C-alpha positions as CSV (number, residue, x, y, z in Angstrom):
1,M,-0.3,0.0,0.3
2,A,1.3,3.4,-0.9
3,K,1.5,6.3,1.8
4,L,-1.7,8.5,2.0
5,L,0.2,11.1,5.0
6,A,-1.4,14.4,5.8
7,Y,0.5,17.1,8.1
8,S,0.7,20.7,10.2
9,E,2.5,22.9,7.9
10,T,4.7,22.7,11.2
11,R,5.0,18.8,11.2
12,F,5.6,18.6,7.1
13,K,8.2,21.3,7.3
14,Q,10.1,19.2,9.8
15,M,9.0,16.1,7.9
16,V,10.7,17.3,4.1
17,E,13.9,18.7,6.2
18,D,14.5,14.7,8.0
19,E,13.8,13.1,4.3
20,G,16.4,16.2,2.9
21,W,14.2,17.3,0.5
22,T,15.6,20.1,-1.6
23,I,12.8,22.1,-4.8
24,S,14.9,20.5,-7.1
25,C,14.7,17.3,-5.9
26,I,11.5,15.3,-4.9
27,P,11.1,11.8,-5.0
28,D,9.3,10.3,-8.5
29,G,7.0,8.1,-6.3
30,V,6.3,11.0,-4.2
31,A,3.6,13.2,-5.3
32,I,3.3,16.2,-2.8
33,I,-0.3,18.8,-1.6
34,S,0.2,21.7,-0.7
35,I,-2.0,23.8,0.9
36,C,-2.0,26.9,3.0
37,E,-4.0,30.0,3.7
38,P,-4.5,33.0,0.6
39,Y,-3.8,35.6,3.5
40,S,-2.4,35.7,6.6
41,E,-3.1,38.0,9.7
42,N,-1.1,40.6,8.7
43,G,-1.6,40.7,5.3
44,N,0.4,38.2,3.6
45,W,0.1,35.3,1.4
46,W,1.6,32.1,3.0
47,E,4.5,31.1,1.0
48,H,4.1,26.8,-0.4
49,L,7.6,24.9,-0.2
50,F,7.9,23.7,-2.9
51,E,6.7,25.4,-6.1
52,H,3.4,24.3,-7.8
53,D,4.7,22.3,-11.2
54,G,1.5,19.6,-12.0
55,R,4.0,16.4,-12.1
56,H,5.1,16.4,-8.7
57,V,3.5,19.1,-7.1
58,Y,0.5,21.0,-6.2
59,N,-0.6,23.8,-4.5
60,L,-3.7,25.8,-3.5
61,N,-4.4,28.9,-1.9
62,I,-7.6,28.5,-0.1
63,P,-9.0,29.1,3.0
64,D,-11.0,27.4,5.5
65,I,-14.0,27.1,5.1
66,D,-16.1,24.5,5.0
67,P,-20.3,25.7,4.1
68,L,-21.4,22.7,4.3
69,L,-20.5,22.6,8.0
70,F,-22.4,25.7,7.9
71,A,-25.2,24.1,6.1
72,D,-27.7,24.8,8.7
73,V,-26.6,28.4,9.6
74,L,-26.3,29.9,6.1
75,K,-30.3,29.6,5.4
76,D,-30.9,31.8,8.3
77,T,-27.4,34.5,7.6
78,P,-28.3,37.5,6.5
79,S,-27.8,38.2,3.1
80,D,-24.5,40.9,3.8
81,K,-23.0,38.5,5.7
82,C,-23.1,34.9,3.2
83,K,-23.0,35.1,-0.6
84,I,-23.9,32.9,-2.8
85,Y,-22.6,33.7,-6.5
86,E,-22.4,32.3,-10.0
87,W,-19.9,30.8,-11.0
88,K,-18.6,29.9,-14.4
89,N,-21.7,28.6,-14.7
90,H,-21.3,26.4,-11.4
91,K,-23.7,27.4,-8.5
92,D,-21.3,25.5,-6.2
93,F,-19.0,28.8,-5.3
94,W,-19.0,30.1,-1.8
95,I,-18.0,33.7,-1.6
96,F,-18.4,34.7,2.9
97,E,-18.2,38.3,3.2
98,Q,-17.2,39.3,7.0
99,N,-16.2,43.0,7.5
100,G,-15.8,43.5,4.3
101,N,-13.6,41.4,3.2
102,K,-14.7,38.3,0.4
103,Q,-13.2,35.0,1.3
104,Y,-14.0,31.3,-0.8
105,C,-14.1,28.6,-0.4
106,F,-12.2,25.6,-2.3
107,N,-14.5,26.2,-6.1
108,P,-14.9,23.6,-8.3
109,D,-12.0,24.9,-11.1
110,E,-9.5,24.4,-8.2
111,A,-11.4,21.3,-7.3
112,F,-11.1,19.7,-11.2
113,G,-7.0,20.8,-10.8
114,L,-6.6,19.2,-7.9
115,A,-8.8,15.8,-9.1
116,N,-6.4,15.9,-12.7
117,F,-3.6,15.8,-10.5
118,I,-4.9,13.3,-8.0
119,V,-5.8,10.7,-10.7
120,R,-2.2,11.5,-12.3
121,N,-0.7,10.6,-8.8
122,A,-2.4,7.8,-8.0
123,G,-0.5,5.2,-6.7
124,K,2.3,7.3,-4.9
125,D,2.8,8.3,-1.9
126,F,1.0,11.6,-1.2
127,Y,2.0,13.6,1.4
128,I,-0.8,16.3,2.4
129,H,-0.3,19.2,3.8
130,C,-2.5,22.5,5.3
131,A,-2.0,24.9,8.5
132,A,-3.3,22.3,11.1
133,G,-3.5,18.9,9.1
134,L,-6.9,18.6,10.5
135,S,-9.4,20.1,8.0
136,R,-8.6,21.1,4.6
137,S,-6.0,18.0,4.5
138,Q,-7.9,15.4,5.8
139,G,-11.0,16.2,3.1
140,V,-8.4,15.7,1.0
141,V,-7.1,12.3,2.1
142,K,-10.8,11.0,3.1
143,A,-11.5,12.0,-1.0
144,I,-8.1,9.8,-1.8
145,L,-9.3,7.4,0.6
146,K,-12.8,6.7,-0.6
147,N,-11.6,6.2,-4.5
148,Y,-8.5,4.7,-4.2
149,P,-9.1,1.1,-2.1
150,E,-6.1,-0.3,-4.7
151,F,-3.7,1.9,-3.1
152,Y,-4.8,3.3,0.1
153,N,-5.6,2.0,3.4
154,Q,-5.8,2.7,7.0
155,S,-2.3,1.1,7.0
156,S,-1.5,3.8,4.5
157,L,-2.2,7.2,6.8
158,N,-0.4,8.7,10.2
159,Q,-1.4,6.9,13.1
160,N,-1.2,9.8,14.9
161,N,-3.1,11.9,12.4
162,I,-6.1,9.9,11.2
163,P,-9.0,11.7,9.7
164,N,-12.2,12.6,12.0
165,D,-15.8,12.8,10.3
166,E,-15.9,16.2,12.3
167,L,-13.5,18.3,11.5
168,S,-12.4,17.1,7.9
169,N,-13.7,19.5,5.1
170,K,-16.9,18.1,4.0
171,W,-17.0,20.6,0.5
172,I,-12.8,19.0,-0.5
173,E,-14.1,15.9,0.0
174,Y,-17.2,16.5,-1.8
175,L,-15.8,18.5,-5.1
176,L,-12.8,16.1,-5.3
177,D,-15.1,12.8,-5.1
178,K,-17.1,14.3,-7.4
179,W,-14.3,15.2,-10.4
180,I,-12.7,12.1,-9.4
181,K,-15.1,9.9,-10.0
182,E,-15.8,11.9,-14.0
């Protein structure tokens, strides 16, 4: 079985250092999915460790917003706080507005690009990270586990970071599952 490992950003950086991986030296049997916040407290973008190449590395800058988690709340949310916009003929694109700042969720184009990366790399060892390693990265892990049981199972996971249904980002899992199957 191949590895399917989710990390926090800190633990991922430590693992990369321990393995001796560099921008120009990522093993052939490895696929990295790096998920960073598109902004930080001081307004700067978080940086990915590796350049997005579509072959070994797929980088995403998406906030940790899971509209499925808030589905019951959304119907009672004033329209100036949370809005749904149509986007490129999809109705799955959510924009949340808080204090005049727009934040968007993982959208269908991002899901399609990531799903293609996953399909091309199925069977390789996946190393996935987000800030805490609990929500966005676990949504990706769950979608991969569900769609590729021939390559990954519970023994493929970090035993100290197994997907938690309450914490994993179900929106990411839902969109990836939808695109991987197509």
